[in-house]
C-alpha positions in Angstrom: 25.2 15.3 -25.3 27.6 13.0 -23.6 24.8 11.4 -21.6 22.8 10.8 -24.8 25.8 9.2 -26.5 26.3 6.9 -23.5 22.6 6.0 -23.6 22.8 5.2 -27.3 25.9 3.0 -26.7 23.9 1.1 -24.0 21.0 0.6 -26.4 23.3 -0.7 -29.1 24.8 -3.1 -26.6 21.2 -4.5 -26.1 20.8 -2.8 -22.7 17.8 -0.8 -24.0 16.3 -0.1 -20.6 19.5 1.4 -19.2 20.1 3.4 -22.4 16.6 4.8 -22.5 16.8 5.8 -18.8 20.1 7.6 -19.6 18.4 9.5 -22.4 15.6 10.5 -20.0 18.2 11.6 -17.5 19.8 13.7 -20.2 16.5 15.5 -20.8 16.1 16.1 -17.0 19.7 17.6 -16.9 18.8 19.8 -19.9 15.7 21.0 -18.1 17.8 22.0 -15.0 20.4 23.7 -17.1 17.8 25.6 -19.1 16.1 26.9 -16.0 19.5 28.2 -14.8 20.3 29.9 -18.2 18.8 33.3 -18.7 17.0 34.2 -21.9 19.7 36.8 -22.7 22.5 34.2 -22.3 20.6 31.7 -24.4 20.5 34.1 -27.4 18.8 32.6 -30.4 18.3 29.3 -28.6 15.6 30.9 -26.5 12.6 30.4 -28.9 10.4 29.6 -25.9 10.4 30.9 -22.4 12.5 29.2 -19.7 9.4 27.9 -17.9 8.1 26.2 -21.1 11.5 24.7 -21.9 11.8 23.4 -18.3 8.3 21.9 -18.4 8.8 20.3 -21.8 12.3 18.8 -21.2 11.3 17.7 -17.7 8.0 16.2 -18.8 9.6 14.3 -21.8 12.5 13.1 -19.6 10.1 11.9 -17.0 7.8 10.2 -19.5 10.7 8.4 -21.2 12.0 7.2 -17.9 8.6 6.1 -16.8 7.9 4.1 -20.0 11.4 2.5 -19.9 11.1 1.4 -16.3 7.5 0.1 -16.6 7.8 -2.0 -19.8 7.7 -5.7 -19.0 9.8 -7.9 -21.3 10.6 -5.3 -23.9 11.8 -5.7 -27.5 14.9 -7.7 -26.7 13.6 -10.2 -24.2 
């Protein structure tokens, strides 16, 4: 959550590309942490399997970072 907050702070400071990349990094970190956490330890958080969570978090994090890094110009200049 701290990485997401830092990303949002960077977005509010008009550094939207850096902030969005930080949010993507947070999702990649979540993917790594989820693959290390067993279903028993996850408890009620484990709605899906570890592999599905890893693929979803990693995929979304990668897509967010790809879009943020490939947009030319962007909304603020």
